[in-house]
N, C-alpha and C positions, 0 to 999 in steps of 0.2 A: 575363816570368815573374814570378808576384807569389813574395816570399818573407817566410813568417811570422816575425814576430821574436818572441822570447822575452819571456814574462811573468814575472815574478818576484813570488814569492807569499813574505812575511814572516810567521812564524808568532811571535805576539806573547801571551806569557802573562803576567800579573799575579798569580797563586796560588802565587810561591815562598815557602818556608818560611823561608829565612836572609835574604833580602831583599824582601820583599812589595813591589809596582810597581816592581821595578828597572827594567821598560824604559820606564815614562813619568817616572823621578826625573831630573831634571837632572844633566846628566854632562858636557858638553863645552860649553863656551861659552854656558852658560846654556840648551842645547838636551838634550832627553832623548835616550835611544839610538835610540828608534825615530825621531825628528825626523832624526836625524843621519843613520841609514842610508837613509832616504825621499830626503834631501837627496843625499847622496853618489849614489846610485844614479841620481836625476833628473837630475844633472850629467854622469852617465857615459854614460848611455842615455836620450836626452830623448824618445825617441818610442816605449818601450817602456812596457807596463803593469805596475803595481805595485799588487797585491792584499795586504791586511793582513789574516790569519786571526786573530781573538782569541777568547779564551773565554768571553765575555759579549756 
């Protein structure tokens, strides 16, 4: 039986008024929040798809 693995969709918006481009700013260990999230998801779920939805 084939089991469908879940796909992760990360919504990434750069249009914040209080902190513009916050998703791509360096945050932890010289990586952005987006990079950190993708890295952690890839480590925890190596065979799942990750889709990044952006506003541009």
